[in-house]
N, C-alpha and C positions, 0 to 999 in steps of 0.2 A: 570335444564330444565325449560324453561320459562313457567309461568302459562298461561293457555288458558282462557282468559277472555271471548271469544266467547262461549266456551262450558258452562261456568258457567252462562253466560247471557241467553243462550238458555234454560238451565235447570230451571232457576229461573223465567224467563219472557216469553220465546218463546211459550211454550205450553198454558199457561193461556191466553196470548194475542191472539193466534190463536182461541182458543175455544170461548172466550168472544166476540172478534171482529167479528167472522163469524156470530154470531146471530145478532149483532148490524147492520152489513152491508148487511145481507141477502145473503151472499155468502156461498158456501159449506165449511165445515171445512177443507176438503182436499186441496182445492184451496187456502184457507186462510193460511193454514200451509205452502204451497209452497211459498206464497208471503212473509210471515214472515221469512222463511228460507233464502230468498234473501235479505230482508230488513235489518236484524240485521248485517250481515257482511258488507253490504254496508255502513251503518251508522258508524259502528265501524272502518271500513277502512278509511272513510273520516276523522273521529276524529284522527286516527293514523297519517294520512298524515299531519294534522295540528300540531301534537305534536312531529314531528321529529326534531325540532330545539329547542334551549333553549328559544328563544322568543315565539315560537309556543306553547310549553308546558306551559309557564307562561301565555300566552293568554288564554289557556283553563282554568287554575286555576282562572284567573280573571273573566272569563265568568261564571263559576260555582258559584263563590262568589257573583257576582253582581246580579245574578238571584236566589240566595238563593236555589241552587240545592244541596241537601245533602242526597238524597236517601229516604226521608220520603214518597215520592210518592209511593214507593213499598210496603208500609204497608197494603194497601187494594186494590189490583189489581181488584178484582171483582166489587168493588163499582165504579170504573172508567168508566164502560161501561153500566151504568144504563140508560143512555140517559138524565140524569138531568144536574144540574149545574157542577157536577164533570166532566162529559164527555165534556161539553162545555169548561171548563177551560183547560182540557187536550189537546183538539184540538187547542185552541188558543195558548197555550204554545208551542205545537208542530210546529205550523206554523212558529213561530219565530226561533226556534231551527234549523229547516230545512234550513232557510235562512243562518244561521251561518255555518251549516255543508256542505250544498250542493250548495248554491248560485244559479247561473243561470243554473246548470245542473238538477235542480229538475224536470222540465217538461219532459226532456228526460228519466230520471230515472223512472218516473211514467209510461211512455209508455212501457219501456222495462220490468219492473216488471209485468205489466199487461199481456204482451205477454208470459212471462215465466210461470206465475202462472195461466193464464186463468181467470183473474178477470177483472171487469170493471175498467177503469182508475180512476173513482171517488173513487172506493174502495181502489185502490193502494194509491191514494193521502191521503185518510183518515187513512189508515194503517200506512203510513209514519209519519203522524201527531201524531198518537197514540204511535208509537214505539219510536220516538225520545226523548220525555221526560223520558220514562222508561230507555232508554239507558243511557242518561245523568245522571239520578238519580242513576242508578247502578254504573256508573263510579265515580260519586261524593261520593257515600257511600264508595266505595272501597278506594278511596283516603283518605277519612276521617278516616276510620278504620285503614289504614296502615300508616297514618301520612306522606303521600308522599309530597315531595317538587317538584319543577319544574324538577329537574334532575331525581328524582325517577320516575316521570310520563313519562318523555321522554324515559327512559330505559324500562319502562313497556310497553308503546305503541310500541316501536321499536321491542319488542319481539313477537309481534302479527302477523307479516307479513306472516309467513307460514300458520298459522291457517286461516287467512282471505283469502289468496289466494286459499286454498283448498276448502273453503266453498262457494265462489262466483260461481254461475252457469255460464255456458258457455255463452258468449255474453255480460254479464253485466260487466265483467272485463274490456273490451276495452272501453265501454261507460264511465266508471268511471275513466279511467286512471290507472287501476290496472292491466293492461295486463302483466306488468313486476313487479308484486308486490314485488318480492324479492329485487328489487333495489329501488322501489319508496316508499314503506312503510318502515319506519325506516331508511331512508337514509337522511342525512342532506342536500343532494343536492335537495331533493324534499320537502322541508319544506313548500312550498306554496301549494295551492290547485292544484290537478292533473287535467290535461286537456286531454280528450279523443282524441286518435289519435296521441298523441305526442311521443309515444314510437317508437323506431326504429324497433320494431317487427311488427309495423303496426297493432296492435290490435290482441291479441290472438296468435301471432307468437311463443312466448316462449312455450306455451302449445303444439303447433303442433310439435315443435322440440323435445319435451320430448319423443315422440314415433317415430318420423320420423328418427332421428339419429340412434337409436338402430336397426331399420329395415334395414337401409342402411348398417350398420356395419355387421349385420348378413348376408345380401346378399353378401357383399364383402368376408366374411369368407367362405360362401358356395362356391363361385366362386373359392377361393383359394384351398379349399379342392378338388373340382372337377378337377381342373387343375392337382392336385397331384394324381388323379386316385382313390380317395376314393369313394366307393359305386356307384356313378352314373357318366356318361360321362359329360365332361365340357359343352357340348351343352345343355344337359338337365338342368344343374344348371344355365346356362346362360338364358335359357327360363324362369326359375323360378325367376331369378333376374329381368328380364324384366317385368314380371307380378307384382312383388313387386314395381318396379319403377312406373309402370302405375297406380297402386293403390295409391301410395304416391302422384303422380301428381294429380290424381282425388281428393284426400283429400285436397291438397293445393288449388286447384281451388275452391272446395266447401267452404273452409274457407275464401278465398278471396271474394267469392260471398256473404257470410254471413256478412263479415266485411263491404262490400259496402252497404248491406241492412240496417245494423244498422246505418251506417253513414248517409244514406239517411233519415232514420227515425228521427235521431237527427236534421238534417238540416230542416226537415219539421216542427219542433216544435220551432224553433228559428227565431226571427226577428232581422235583422241587420239594423242599422241606421247609416248613415254618415251625421251628423248634421252640421249646420253652425258653423263656428269657430273651425272646426277640432275635434269636439266631436264625438266619435264613441261608439255605444252601441250595445250589443247583449243581448236580453231579450227574455223571454218566450212569445210565441204568445198568445194573448188574455189577457195578464197581464195588470195591471194598466199602466205601463210604455209604453208598446206596443200601447195601445189605445191612450194615450195622445200624444205620439211622432208621431203616424200616423196622428192624427188630425192636429197637428201643421205643419207637413211636407206637408200636402195636401193644396196646394195654392188655390185650387178651393173651399175648405170648408169655407163657410162664417159664421160669428156669427149672430145668430138670438137672439136679446135681450129678446124676449118673450119665447124662448125655449133654454135657456142655458143648456148645458149638463154637469152633474157632473161625474167625473171619480173617482170611489172608489178605495182606496188603497186595495191591497190584500197581502201586505207584511209588513204592519205597524201595530204594536200592542202596547198595553199599559199594565202596571201592573194593576191587578184587582182593580177596584174602584179608579183608580188613573189617573192622567194626565202624569205620567212618562213613557216615551218611553222605550220599551225593547231594549236591545243592538242589537238584530238582525234587528230591524227596520231600522238601518242606511243604509243597502244595498239598499233598494228601495228609501229611502229619498235621498241618494247620486245620484241615477239615476234621480230623479226629479231635483236636483240641476244642473246636467249636461244639462237637457232639458231646464231649465229656463235660464241658461247661454248661451246656443246655440241660443235661441230665445229671445234676449234681450229686445224686444219691447213688449213682452207678459206680461199681468197682470192676476193674478188669485185670486180666492176666496177659502179659505180653510174652509170647514164647517163640524162640528162634529155632530154626531147623536147618540142616545142611543135607547135601547128598551123601553118598557112601564113599566118596573119594577122599583119601587121606587117612590119617590116624584118628581113631574114634575119640580119644581123649581131647585131641586138638579140635575136633569138630564140635564137641560138646562145649568146650571153652569159647570157641568163636561164636557159636549160636547164642550162647548166654550173653556174651559181650554185645552182640547186635541187639538183643532184646533190651539190654540196659541202655544202649544208645538211644533207642526209641523212647524209653521212659524219660531219660534225661532231657530230650528235646521237648517232650510234652510238659514236663514239670517246669522247664524254663519259660514256658508260655503261660504259667499261672495255674496249672492243675495240681492239686494236692497229691504229692507223691505217695501218701498213705493209701490212696485209692488204686495204686498200680503195683502189682507184683510181677516179677520176671522169672523166666526159666530158660535154660538152654538144653535142648533135647538131642542135639547132634543129628545123626541120620535116622533116629527113631521115627516111627509113624509116617512112612513115606506115602505120598498121595499119588505117585506115578512110578513107573518102572525105571529103576536106576540104570538099566541096561542101555538106555538111549540118552543122547544129549538133551533132547526135549524133556524127557522124564526127569533127569537130574536137575534141569533148570526149574521145574515145577516144585521139586522137593526142597530147593533152597528158598526158604520163605520165612516170613515172620507173621504170626497170627495173633489176633487180639480176641480173647475169650471173655465174655461178660460173666462175671462171677457173682455179682449182686446187682439186682435191678430195682 
């Protein structure tokens, strides 16, 4: 019998995460517990989808190794939610991991979890950021303890499909592309990231058939027995079958309406761009890429040299105290590459900022190095370096109060300013 990773994860992490996070977020523990109950199978399911091929499972191992994820984070769960540097580091790490696990589905998932659990979208987003490092730490520790190689990991994740399918709340399955989890999770055909609505069941259909088919079979059996003269006349049995069919049709209609509502909800959170040169993007509304692509696509938006606007990354992170980009940062940087290639006449300035902790000179140096790391990545993807200048401003121009951890986290940022359009 396959080991149930989700059950172990919920036992080791779920309860403590819900208890501590509810206090930190100001949500009720009951609502937070519901959110965590949806988040953990969501994240594990996404990881399982990534690991259903040989290359996918090897990619997970490489990701864990490159980010030094070995489970040590699980040693002091209580200390992660104190609101100090530990919480800040947890959230920063989680943001990058979510990019790796969920990609452009993140915004939609946040909305659905908020609806399922009855918590604010900001709380759902924070919970996802808190849970993802714990999930990866748990998996990393399990792999280390069991000395699993890529094949062993692939087999382990492939055995989780039934557990994940049963744990996902109604509605979330179709959004995540797990509507037919029995075939998508643990199937080599689904080694890529799942896309909502791609199932032939049209989202949630397999769950409906699980009870609809038995009902129809029972109705047919009752009709047969009635025709044979058992207990009640055939007409009475036919009436009962008609009622069953009407109830089943009503359930199908309700499921279709719910699927449409979820699809509409997803569409409302995604911006689609058809850029010059044949570049197409689908990104979360309000994200860095959405803002800069919208600005460049607006032919009426003129540059004011005295009021140049900086667009801050929300999916690019660095290793603590370093100018080394995390692996997850590549997703949003690749989006920027597509934007810059589409608008080939545009020039930009990449500017790094820090909070006010530490020596000013060191902060200026670090912020400048981070800006240069962003430029180096973009140039490596084929964008002319002459179009990109960099600067490091240290703690200058804060966008939030450095007196709080949350404010300092917002001030540690990298912005892209369009200097020529």
